C-alpha positions as CSV (number, residue, x, y, z in Angstrom):
1,A,110.3,120.8,99.7
2,Q,107.6,119.2,97.4
3,G,109.6,116.8,95.9
4,M,111.2,113.3,95.5
5,G,115.2,113.1,96.0
6,M,116.9,110.8,93.9
7,G,120.6,110.2,93.6
8,V,123.2,107.8,92.4
9,Q,126.3,107.0,94.7
10,G,129.1,105.1,93.1
11,G,132.8,104.7,93.6
12,L,135.1,102.3,91.6
13,G,133.4,99.8,89.3
14,Q,130.2,99.8,87.4
15,Q,127.8,98.8,90.5
16,L,126.0,101.6,92.1
17,G,123.8,102.3,95.0
18,Q,120.9,104.6,94.2
19,P,119.2,106.2,97.3
20,M,115.8,108.0,96.6
21,G,113.6,109.8,99.0
22,M,110.1,111.2,98.9
23,L,108.2,113.4,101.4
24,G,104.9,112.1,102.6
25,G,102.1,113.1,105.2
26,A,102.3,113.8,108.7
27,S,102.7,110.5,110.7
28,Q,100.1,110.3,113.4
29,Q,99.3,107.0,115.0
30,M,97.3,105.2,112.2
31,A,99.1,107.0,109.4
32,F,102.3,105.6,110.6
33,M,100.9,101.9,110.2
34,G,99.6,102.8,106.8
35,Q,102.9,104.3,105.7
36,Q,104.8,101.1,107.0
37,Q,102.5,98.8,105.2
38,M,102.6,100.9,101.9
39,S,106.4,100.8,102.3
40,A,106.3,97.1,102.8
41,A,104.1,96.3,99.9
42,L,106.3,98.4,97.7
43,G,109.8,97.2,98.4
44,G,110.2,95.3,101.7
45,Y,110.8,91.8,100.3
46,M,111.6,89.8,97.4
47,S,107.9,89.5,96.4
48,S,107.0,93.3,96.6
49,R,106.1,95.3,93.7
50,L,109.2,97.3,93.1
51,W,111.3,94.0,93.4
52,L,108.9,92.2,90.9
53,E,108.6,95.2,88.3
54,V,112.0,96.8,88.5
55,R,114.2,93.8,89.0
56,E,112.5,90.8,87.9
57,A,110.3,92.0,85.0
58,R,112.7,94.6,83.5
59,G,116.1,93.5,84.9
60,L,117.0,97.1,85.9
61,A,118.6,96.2,89.3
62,Y,120.0,93.6,91.4
63,S,118.4,94.7,94.5
64,I,115.7,97.3,95.6
65,R,114.2,98.0,98.9
66,T,112.2,100.6,100.5
67,D,111.6,101.8,104.2
68,V,109.9,104.8,105.8
69,D,111.0,107.3,108.4
70,S,107.7,108.7,110.1
71,F,107.8,111.8,112.1
72,E,105.1,113.9,113.8
73,D,104.7,116.3,110.8
74,V,106.1,114.4,107.8
75,A,107.3,111.2,106.5
76,L,110.2,110.3,104.4
77,F,109.7,107.3,102.0
78,N,113.0,105.9,100.9
79,V,113.9,103.6,98.1
80,C,117.5,102.1,97.5
81,I,118.2,100.5,94.3
82,G,121.5,98.5,93.5
83,L,122.2,98.6,89.7
84,K,124.6,99.1,87.0
85,S,125.6,102.3,86.0
86,E,124.5,102.2,82.6
87,K,120.9,101.4,84.0
88,A,121.0,104.3,86.5
89,Q,118.7,106.7,84.5
90,E,116.4,104.0,83.4
91,G,116.2,102.6,86.9
92,V,115.2,106.0,88.4
93,E,112.5,106.3,85.7
94,A,111.0,102.9,86.2
95,T,110.9,103.1,90.0
96,T,109.2,106.6,89.8
97,Q,106.7,105.3,87.4
98,V,105.6,102.4,89.7
99,I,105.4,104.9,92.7
100,E,103.5,107.4,90.6
101,R,100.9,104.7,89.4
102,L,100.3,103.8,93.0
103,A,100.1,107.4,94.3
104,N,97.7,108.3,91.3
105,D,95.2,105.2,92.1
106,E,96.0,104.0,88.9
107,E,97.4,100.5,90.2
108,P,96.1,100.4,93.8
109,L,97.6,97.6,96.1
110,D,95.4,94.4,95.8
111,E,94.3,92.5,98.8
112,R,97.1,89.7,98.4
113,E,99.6,92.6,98.3
114,I,98.2,94.2,101.5
115,S,97.9,90.9,103.2
116,R,101.8,90.1,102.4
117,A,102.5,93.4,103.8
118,K,100.8,92.9,107.1
119,D,102.3,89.4,107.6
120,Y,105.6,90.8,107.0
121,L,105.4,93.7,109.6
122,K,103.8,91.3,112.2
123,G,106.8,88.9,111.6
124,L,109.2,91.9,112.2
125,H,107.4,92.8,115.5
126,V,107.7,89.5,116.7
127,L,111.5,89.2,115.7
128,S,111.9,92.6,117.6
129,Y,111.1,90.9,121.0
130,D,114.2,89.0,120.7
131,D,116.2,92.4,121.0
132,A,115.1,94.6,123.9
133,L,116.5,97.8,122.5
134,S,114.8,97.1,119.1
135,H,111.5,96.4,120.7
136,A,111.8,99.4,123.1
137,S,112.7,101.6,119.9
138,S,109.6,100.3,118.2
139,V,107.2,100.9,121.0
140,G,108.7,104.4,121.6
141,H,108.4,105.4,118.0
142,Y,104.8,104.4,118.2
143,L,104.0,106.3,121.5
144,A,105.7,109.4,120.2
145,L,103.4,109.5,117.2
146,S,100.2,108.8,119.3
147,S,97.9,111.6,120.4
148,D,96.0,109.1,122.8
149,A,96.8,109.8,126.4
150,S,96.0,106.3,127.2
151,A,98.6,104.9,124.8
152,A,101.4,105.4,127.6
153,K,99.6,103.0,130.0
154,T,99.1,100.4,127.3
155,V,101.2,96.9,127.4
156,Y,102.2,96.4,123.8
157,T,102.3,92.8,123.4
158,K,102.8,90.7,120.2
159,A,99.1,90.2,120.0
160,H,98.6,94.0,120.4
161,F,100.7,95.0,117.7
162,A,99.4,92.3,115.5
163,K,95.9,93.8,116.0
164,L,97.0,97.4,115.1
165,I,98.7,96.0,111.7
166,Q,95.7,93.9,110.9
167,G,93.3,97.1,111.6
168,V,94.8,99.2,109.0
169,T,92.5,99.4,106.0
170,S,93.1,99.4,102.0
171,N,91.6,102.9,102.3
172,E,94.0,104.1,104.8
173,I,96.9,102.7,102.9
174,A,95.8,104.3,99.7
175,R,95.3,107.7,101.5
176,E,99.2,107.5,102.5
177,A,100.0,106.6,98.9
178,S,98.0,109.4,97.5
179,L,100.3,112.0,99.6
180,L,103.0,111.1,97.4
181,R,101.1,112.4,94.4
182,G,102.5,115.2,92.5
183,R,105.9,115.1,94.3
184,R,108.3,116.7,91.3
185,P,111.4,114.8,91.3
186,F,115.0,116.3,91.7
187,V,118.0,114.2,91.0
188,T,121.4,114.5,92.3
189,Y,124.0,112.1,90.9
190,I,127.1,111.3,93.1
191,A,129.1,109.0,90.9
192,P,132.3,108.2,89.1
193,E,133.7,110.4,86.3
194,E,132.4,108.2,83.5
195,L,128.6,108.8,84.7
196,K,128.9,112.6,84.2
197,G,126.1,113.9,82.2
198,L,123.8,111.1,83.3
């Protein structure tokens, strides 16, 4: 499946939730960290690239966010956009363009974007310590992607995760972004009758 999945889901009314998915590379230990930072910088918070370009600059969405599901042999990069039905097609195209420019290294993440992404992820890890299940899930996911036999003997403190996050380089993030390059999009719309033909 060499592609990006895009869809529009909608029921009554004119507001839609538009999920998009894109296959990335294998998610070994440091690749996983790079994928997380790329996703955060693109759409993890209100100063992320997709939020600023698609929502603020172009007014095509009222919300946009990203996350990544990382597995041993592949990653699934997800985007969810909330927008009006008449802007669905343009929203897909604008979002795809932002991702493609990053993947093609035409507009790589700058130091400020990467720094914000690191700070955001460090904050999430700190908050995960308030919930034992959330923290166990984070550590377990990381261990499952690790090829280092000593990883299971490591105590994963806040400082340890902060060090891992900080240690990811801009080149490693760019590599993960480049694995999205050339993913031909396929589009599926699940929407009200009035959107038929989009």
